[in-house]
C-alpha positions in Angstrom: -33.7 -80.1 -9.1 -34.6 -81.9 -12.4 -33.3 -85.0 -14.1 -30.9 -82.9 -16.2 -29.9 -80.2 -13.6 -32.2 -77.5 -12.1 -35.1 -75.3 -13.0 -36.1 -71.9 -11.7 -39.9 -71.4 -11.4 -41.8 -68.2 -10.8 -45.1 -68.8 -8.9 -47.7 -67.2 -6.7 -47.0 -67.6 -2.9 -49.7 -70.4 -2.8 -47.8 -72.3 -5.5 -50.3 -71.6 -8.3 -49.5 -70.2 -11.7 -46.0 -71.8 -12.0 -43.9 -70.4 -14.9 -40.4 -71.8 -15.7 -38.0 -68.9 -16.1 -34.6 -70.6 -15.8 -33.0 -73.9 -16.8 -29.5 -75.1 -16.0 -27.4 -78.3 -16.2 -25.9 -77.2 -12.9 -28.1 -77.7 -9.8 -26.2 -75.9 -7.0 -27.7 -72.4 -7.2 -28.6 -69.7 -4.7 -30.6 -66.6 -5.4 -31.6 -63.2 -4.1 -34.8 -61.5 -5.3 -34.8 -57.7 -4.9 -36.5 -56.6 -8.1 -40.1 -57.5 -9.0 -38.9 -58.8 -12.4 -35.4 -59.8 -11.6 -33.3 -62.3 -9.7 -29.6 -62.5 -8.9 -28.5 -66.1 -9.3 -25.1 -67.2 -7.8 -23.4 -70.5 -7.3 -23.2 -71.9 -3.8 -20.4 -69.9 -2.2 -17.2 -71.4 -0.8 -13.9 -69.8 0.0 -12.2 -72.8 -1.6 -14.1 -72.6 -5.0 -14.6 -70.1 -7.7 -18.1 -68.8 -8.1 -20.2 -66.8 -10.6 -23.3 -64.6 -10.4 -25.9 -63.8 -13.0 -28.8 -61.3 -13.4 -31.9 -63.0 -14.5 -34.9 -61.3 -16.1 -37.9 -63.3 -14.9 -40.2 -61.7 -17.6 -38.3 -62.9 -20.7 -35.8 -65.4 -19.2 -32.7 -63.5 -20.4 -29.7 -63.4 -18.2 -26.3 -61.9 -18.1 -23.1 -62.5 -16.0 -22.4 -59.9 -13.3 -19.4 -61.6 -11.5 -17.2 -64.6 -12.1 -14.0 -66.3 -11.0 -14.4 -65.2 -7.4 -14.0 -67.4 -4.3 -16.7 -67.2 -1.7 -19.0 -65.1 -3.9 -22.4 -64.0 -2.6 -24.5 -61.4 -4.6 -27.5 -59.2 -3.8 -29.3 -57.0 -6.4 -30.9 -53.7 -5.7 -34.5 -52.8 -6.5 -34.1 -52.9 -10.3 -30.9 -55.1 -10.4 -29.0 -52.1 -11.9 -26.4 -52.4 -9.1 -25.3 -55.7 -7.6 -23.7 -55.8 -4.1 -21.0 -58.6 -4.1 -18.9 -60.1 -1.3 -16.0 -62.4 -2.2 -12.5 -63.3 -1.2 -9.8 -61.3 -2.9 -6.1 -61.0 -2.2 -6.6 -63.2 0.9 -9.3 -60.9 2.4 -13.0 -60.6 2.4 -13.9 -57.8 -0.1 -17.2 -56.1 -0.9 -17.9 -54.4 -4.2 -20.8 -53.0 -6.3 -21.2 -54.0 -10.0 -23.1 -51.6 -12.2 -24.9 -53.6 -14.8 -25.3 -50.6 -17.1 -21.7 -49.6 -17.3 -20.2 -53.1 -16.5 -17.9 -51.5 -13.9 -17.1 -52.7 -10.4 -16.3 -50.5 -7.5 -14.8 -51.7 -4.2 -16.8 -50.6 -1.1 -14.9 -49.8 2.1 -16.9 -52.1 4.5 -16.1 -55.8 4.9 -19.1 -58.0 5.3 -20.9 -61.0 3.7 -23.8 -60.0 1.3 -26.1 -62.4 3.2 -26.0 -59.9 6.0 -27.5 -57.1 3.9 -30.8 -55.8 2.6 -31.4 -53.3 -0.2 -33.7 -50.3 0.1 -36.8 -50.3 -2.3 -37.2 -46.5 -1.9 -33.7 -45.6 -2.9 -32.0 -48.1 -5.3 -28.5 -46.8 -4.3 -28.9 -47.6 -0.6 -28.1 -50.8 1.2 -28.2 -51.7 4.9 -25.6 -54.2 6.1 -24.5 -55.8 9.3 -20.7 -55.2 9.4 -18.3 -57.1 11.7 -16.0 -55.1 14.0 -13.2 -57.4 12.9 -12.9 -60.6 10.9 -11.4 -63.7 12.8 -9.1 -65.8 10.7 -10.9 -68.4 8.7 -12.3 -69.5 5.3 -15.1 -67.3 4.3 -18.0 -67.6 4.1 -17.7 -71.3 4.9 -16.5 -71.0 8.5 -19.3 -68.4 9.3 -22.0 -70.6 7.8 -20.7 -73.6 9.8 -20.6 -71.6 13.1 -16.8 -72.0 13.4 -16.5 -68.2 13.7 -19.0 -65.6 15.0 -19.1 -61.8 14.4 -19.7 -58.8 16.5 -21.7 -56.6 14.2 -23.0 -53.0 13.8 -25.7 -52.1 11.4 -24.6 -49.6 8.7 -26.4 -47.7 5.9 -24.3 -47.6 2.8 -24.7 -45.4 -0.3 -23.3 -47.6 -3.1 -22.8 -44.7 -5.4 -21.1 -42.1 -3.2 -19.5 -44.6 -0.9 -20.9 -42.7 2.1 -21.5 -44.8 5.2 -23.5 -44.2 8.4 -23.5 -46.4 11.5 -27.1 -46.8 12.5 -26.9 -49.2 15.5 -24.0 -50.6 17.6 -25.6 -53.2 19.9 -22.6 -53.4 22.2 -22.7 -49.7 22.9 -26.4 -49.2 22.9 -27.8 -52.4 24.6 -24.6 -54.1 25.9 -25.1 -57.2 23.8 -22.8 -58.7 21.1 -24.8 -59.6 18.0 -24.0 -61.6 14.8 -26.9 -60.1 12.7 -28.6 -62.2 10.0 -31.8 -62.1 7.9 -32.2 -58.3 7.8 -35.5 -57.0 6.3 -37.3 -53.7 6.0 -40.9 -52.8 6.5 -42.8 -51.0 3.7 -42.0 -47.5 4.9 -38.4 -48.4 5.8 -38.5 -46.8 9.2 -38.0 -50.3 10.8 -35.3 -52.8 10.2 -35.8 -56.4 11.5 -33.0 -58.8 12.0 -32.0 -62.0 13.9 -29.1 -62.4 16.3 -27.4 -65.6 15.1 -25.7 -66.0 18.5 -29.1 -66.8 20.3 -31.6 -66.6 17.4 -33.5 -63.7 19.1 -35.3 -61.3 16.8 -34.7 -57.5 17.0 
């Protein structure tokens, strides 16, 4: 935060070589960084407020809108920010979609989840891995999930955002007899391992 709003700063992991890349009069921003030169910025999500998302080029500071006027909006870019995975509330339900920044077209994806529960592949920019709930309890999303008022029973899915093809990779209830609400998914460099935390007891798998 700054005296006039907020500022985005690109720096080395030790805090050195700080370079301002974004300035805003609004200070309530979240971000996801999937591309080495790009960030997806989105307003703090709430099912009771409209939100927007932008693609920011950290090299030259340019940015463009990728989504707007959506309640509960959460956004995640792929490896070059050419496709943005978005979850939001539409028609009273949680919807997921993909926005193509080159064609400016949005396509609905068949799974229902929150983009915070996903991680994009760096080896294939069209692939995303998501924890998908078996069902969605009634509530305000994503607020009630953030607050712990509702909990999910997830499976881990591989999703091709171009073809729409999906593959169930791991169902914890069937395979290990445990119900999991999966958060913080991440991939190792070769993408043969996927790490996540079970929000129910904070164990790492």
